[in-house]
KEDO-494897 format. One record per residue: residue in one letter; x, y negated, z negated of N, C-alpha, C in turn; residue number from 1. Coordinates in steps of 0.02 Angstrom, whole numbers. Layout:
# residues N
R doza    n_X    n_Y    n_Z   ca_X   ca_Y   ca_Z    c_X    c_Y    c_Z kenu
R    A      X      Y      Z      X      Y      Z      X      Y      Z  NUM
...
//
This chain:
# residues 127
R doza    n_X    n_Y    n_Z   ca_X   ca_Y   ca_Z    c_X    c_Y    c_Z kenu
R    M   2313  -4167  -3009   2306  -4108  -2967   2274  -4132  -2902    1
R    S   2303  -4113  -2847   2278  -4135  -2783   2229  -4085  -2751    2
R    A   2218  -4030  -2782   2172  -3980  -2755   2100  -4005  -2759    3
R    K   2066  -3998  -2704   1995  -4017  -2703   1950  -3957  -2715    4
R    T   1974  -3897  -2698   1937  -3836  -2710   1985  -3784  -2740    5
R    F   1958  -3733  -2770   2002  -3681  -2799   2042  -3646  -2745    6
R    E   2016  -3644  -2683   2053  -3613  -2628   2117  -3650  -2611    7
R    D   2122  -3714  -2631   2182  -3753  -2620   2238  -3735  -2668    8
R    L   2222  -3703  -2723   2271  -3686  -2774   2316  -3628  -2751    9
R    I   2381  -3639  -2752   2429  -3586  -2734   2419  -3525  -2779   10
R    V   2406  -3537  -2842   2397  -3481  -2889   2336  -3438  -2869   11
R    W   2283  -3470  -2847   2224  -3431  -2824   2241  -3394  -2759   12
R    Q   2277  -3427  -2714   2297  -3395  -2651   2340  -3333  -2664   13
R    R   2386  -3337  -2711   2428  -3279  -2729   2387  -3224  -2761   14
R    A   2338  -3244  -2802   2294  -3194  -2833   2252  -3158  -2780   15
R    K   2232  -3193  -2729   2195  -3163  -2674   2240  -3113  -2637   16
R    E   2304  -3131  -2628   2351  -3085  -2596   2360  -3021  -2638   17
R    L   2365  -3029  -2704   2371  -2971  -2748   2309  -2927  -2741   18
R    T   2251  -2957  -2739   2189  -2919  -2732   2190  -2879  -2667   19
R    G   2214  -2909  -2614   2220  -2874  -2550   2267  -2815  -2555   20
R    L   2324  -2824  -2590   2371  -2769  -2600   2339  -2712  -2639   21
R    I   2304  -2729  -2691   2271  -2678  -2733   2219  -2640  -2692   22
R    Y   2179  -2675  -2655   2128  -2641  -2614   2161  -2596  -2562   23
R    A   2215  -2619  -2532   2250  -2577  -2482   2278  -2514  -2516   24
R    M   2307  -2521  -2576   2334  -2464  -2612   2280  -2413  -2629   25
R    T   2222  -2438  -2650   2169  -2394  -2674   2129  -2361  -2618   26
R    R   2142  -2380  -2557   2110  -2347  -2499   2148  -2286  -2476   27
R    K   2208  -2274  -2503   2252  -2221  -2478   2244  -2157  -2519   28
R    G   2246  -2101  -2485   2252  -2035  -2515   2209  -2023  -2576   29
R    P   2239  -1991  -2626   2200  -1972  -2685   2178  -2032  -2727   30
R    F   2210  -2090  -2719   2190  -2149  -2757   2117  -2166  -2743   31
R    Q   2096  -2159  -2681   2027  -2177  -2663   1976  -2130  -2694   32
R    R   1998  -2072  -2717   1951  -2024  -2748   1950  -2027  -2824   33
R    D   1997  -2063  -2853   1997  -2072  -2926   1956  -2135  -2941   34
R    F   1890  -2124  -2943   1844  -2180  -2947   1855  -2224  -3008   35
R    G   1871  -2194  -3064   1881  -2233  -3125   1940  -2280  -3120   36
R    L   1998  -2253  -3103   2058  -2294  -3098   2052  -2344  -3041   37
R    R   2027  -2321  -2984   2020  -2364  -2926   1976  -2424  -2942   38
R    D   1918  -2410  -2969   1871  -2465  -2984   1899  -2511  -3038   39
R    H   1932  -2483  -3087   1959  -2524  -3141   2012  -2573  -3116   40
R    I   2060  -2548  -3078   2113  -2592  -3053   2087  -2642  -3002   41
R    Q   2038  -2623  -2963   2008  -2670  -2916   1972  -2726  -2953   42
R    R   1933  -2708  -3004   1897  -2758  -3043   1946  -2805  -3078   43
R    A   2001  -2778  -3105   2050  -2820  -3139   2081  -2870  -3091   44
R    A   2098  -2846  -3031   2128  -2891  -2981   2079  -2945  -2959   45
R    V   2018  -2926  -2946   1967  -2975  -2927   1955  -3025  -2984   46
R    S   1959  -3001  -3045   1950  -3044  -3103   2001  -3100  -3106   47
R    V   2063  -3086  -3085   2114  -3138  -3086   2092  -3197  -3043   48
R    M   2076  -3184  -2981   2058  -3239  -2936   1991  -3271  -2955   49
R    S   1944  -3231  -2978   1878  -3257  -2997   1883  -3302  -3059   50
R    T   1925  -3282  -3106   1932  -3320  -3168   1967  -3387  -3154   51
R    I   2016  -3386  -3109   2048  -3450  -3090   1996  -3496  -3058   52
R    A   1956  -3468  -3013   1904  -3508  -2979   1854  -3535  -3029   53
R    E   1832  -3493  -3076   1783  -3514  -3125   1811  -3570  -3169   54
R    G   1873  -3562  -3191   1904  -3614  -3232   1910  -3680  -3195   55
R    F   1929  -3677  -3131   1933  -3737  -3090   1865  -3771  -3086   56
R    G   1813  -3731  -3079   1746  -3758  -3073   1718  -3789  -3136   57
R    R   1748  -3775  -3193   1724  -3802  -3256   1736  -3877  -3262   58
R    G   1786  -3902  -3227   1797  -3974  -3224   1841  -4004  -3277   59
R    G   1853  -3971  -3332   1895  -3999  -3384   1961  -3962  -3391   60
R    N   2014  -3998  -3404   2080  -3966  -3410   2083  -3915  -3467   61
R    K   2054  -3932  -3524   2057  -3886  -3581   2024  -3819  -3564   62
R    E   1966  -3823  -3533   1931  -3761  -3513   1970  -3725  -3458   63
R    F   1996  -3763  -3411   2033  -3733  -3355   2094  -3695  -3382   64
R    I   2129  -3725  -3428   2187  -3692  -3458   2166  -3627  -3493   65
R    H   2110  -3629  -3528   2084  -3568  -3561   2071  -3513  -3509   66
R    F   2040  -3531  -3453   2026  -3482  -3401   2090  -3458  -3367   67
R    L   2139  -3501  -3360   2203  -3479  -3331   2235  -3426  -3375   68
R    F   2231  -3435  -3440   2259  -3384  -3485   2219  -3319  -3483   69
R    M   2153  -3325  -3473   2113  -3264  -3465   2133  -3228  -3400   70
R    A   2147  -3266  -3347   2169  -3236  -3284   2236  -3201  -3294   71
R    K   2279  -3231  -3335   2344  -3200  -3350   2334  -3134  -3387   72
R    G   2283  -3130  -3428   2267  -3067  -3461   2244  -3014  -3412   73
R    S   2205  -3034  -3362   2184  -2986  -3310   2244  -2963  -3269   74
R    L   2293  -3007  -3259   2355  -2987  -3225   2390  -2932  -3264   75
R    A   2394  -2941  -3330   2426  -2891  -3372   2388  -2824  -3367   76
R    E   2323  -2828  -3361   2282  -2767  -3353   2300  -2732  -3288   77
R    V   2306  -2770  -3234   2328  -2740  -3170   2396  -2707  -3179   78
R    Q   2442  -2743  -3211   2509  -2716  -3220   2510  -2654  -3264   79
R    S   2464  -2649  -3311   2461  -2589  -3354   2432  -2529  -3318   80
R    L   2392  -2541  -3266   2362  -2487  -3228   2407  -2463  -3170   81
R    L   2449  -2506  -3145   2494  -2486  -3090   2538  -2426  -3108   82
R    P   2568  -2423  -3168   2608  -2364  -3183   2568  -2299  -3186   83
R    V   2504  -2304  -3203   2462  -2244  -3203   2456  -2218  -3131   84
R    A   2445  -2264  -3084   2441  -2244  -3014   2506  -2214  -2990   85
R    L   2561  -2243  -3011   2627  -2217  -2991   2639  -2148  -3022   86
R    D   2623  -2140  -3086   2633  -2076  -3120   2590  -2020  -3090   87
R    Q   2532  -2038  -3064   2487  -1988  -3034   2503  -1977  -2960   88
R    A   2555  -2010  -2935   2575  -2006  -2865   2521  -2033  -2818   89
R    Y   2482  -2081  -2843   2432  -2115  -2802   2464  -2172  -2762   90
R    S   2522  -2193  -2785   2557  -2249  -2755   2630  -2230  -2748   91
R    D   2662  -2257  -2696   2734  -2247  -2692   2769  -2305  -2727   92
R    A   2834  -2297  -2738   2872  -2347  -2776   2871  -2415  -2741   93
R    A   2873  -2416  -2675   2873  -2479  -2639   2809  -2519  -2651   94
R    D   2751  -2485  -2644   2687  -2519  -2656   2681  -2540  -2728   95
R    F   2703  -2497  -2774   2701  -2513  -2846   2740  -2578  -2859   96
R    H   2802  -2580  -2835   2844  -2639  -2849   2818  -2702  -2814   97
R    K   2791  -2694  -2755   2764  -2751  -2720   2707  -2782  -2760   98
R    A   2660  -2741  -2784   2604  -2765  -2823   2626  -2791  -2892   99
R    Y   2669  -2753  -2924   2692  -2773  -2992   2729  -2839  -2989  100
R    D   2773  -2846  -2939   2812  -2907  -2932   2767  -2967  -2913  101
R    K   2717  -2954  -2872   2670  -3007  -2854   2633  -3030  -2918  102
R    A   2613  -2984  -2960   2580  -3002  -3023   2626  -3042  -3068  103
R    N   2690  -3023  -3072   2738  -3061  -3112   2744  -3133  -3085  104
R    G   2747  -3139  -3020   2752  -3206  -2989   2691  -3249  -3005  105
R    I   2633  -3219  -3004   2572  -3256  -3020   2572  -3277  -3093  106
R    A   2595  -3233  -3137   2599  -3250  -3208   2645  -3310  -3218  107
R    R   2702  -3310  -3183   2748  -3367  -3188   2716  -3431  -3161  108
R    L   2679  -3425  -3106   2644  -3484  -3079   2593  -3511  -3129  109
R    I   2556  -3467  -3160   2506  -3489  -3210   2541  -3526  -3267  110
R    T   2595  -3497  -3292   2632  -3529  -3347   2656  -3598  -3327  111
R    A   2685  -3604  -3268   2710  -3669  -3244   2653  -3718  -3233  112
R    F   2598  -3694  -3207   2539  -3736  -3194   2512  -3764  -3259  113
R    V   2504  -3721  -3308   2479  -3743  -3374   2527  -3793  -3405  114
R    K   2591  -3779  -3401   2642  -3824  -3429   2635  -3893  -3396  115
R    G   2628  -3895  -3331   2620  -3958  -3295   2556  -3994  -3314  116
R    M   2502  -3956  -3322   2438  -3987  -3342   2444  -4018  -3412  117
R    K   2476  -3982  -3457   2485  -4008  -3525   2530  -4070  -3525  118
R    A   2583  -4068  -3485   2628  -4126  -3482   2592  -4187  -3454  119
R    N   2552  -4177  -3403   2513  -4233  -3374   2462  -4260  -3425  120
R    A   2432  -4214  -3462   2383  -4235  -3512   2416  -4277  -3567  121
R    S   2476  -4258  -3587   2511  -4295  -3639   2533  -4364  -3615  122
R    K   2539  -4372  -3550   2556  -4437  -3521   2493  -4478  -3504  123
R    G   2436  -4447  -3518   2373  -4481  -3503   2351  -4475  -3431  124
R    L   2382  -4429  -3395   2364  -4417  -3325   2314  -4361  -3320  125
R    K   2272  -4364  -3271   2225  -4310  -3259   2256  -4262  -3210  126
R    A   2257  -4197  -3227   2288  -4147  -3183   2244  -4132  -3124  127
//
């Protein structure tokens, strides 16, 4: 792995973009007044990027992979809350799909990243 900091990781950068999308969505109209849903989805989005950063900081591939899977779980949480926002008319379909698709892309990045880390480990390389 050529990343020197977690900010160098594409997966963390994409998670930061998702967090920005979620914050922008939750500042609009009635979404900003539904404190429970707003806070929950914001925390889940922030958790994705924070968990990736924490795993990177642990220093070991095994732990990092564990944290990457935890981040993937937080992504699923974001994705499970997005339809609630759509059903309540807090979000329009365009914002919903933009955020949902961004989360899917991050999940695919995590899967590929973990696969690469495991392949490098099996070859005796440090990721």
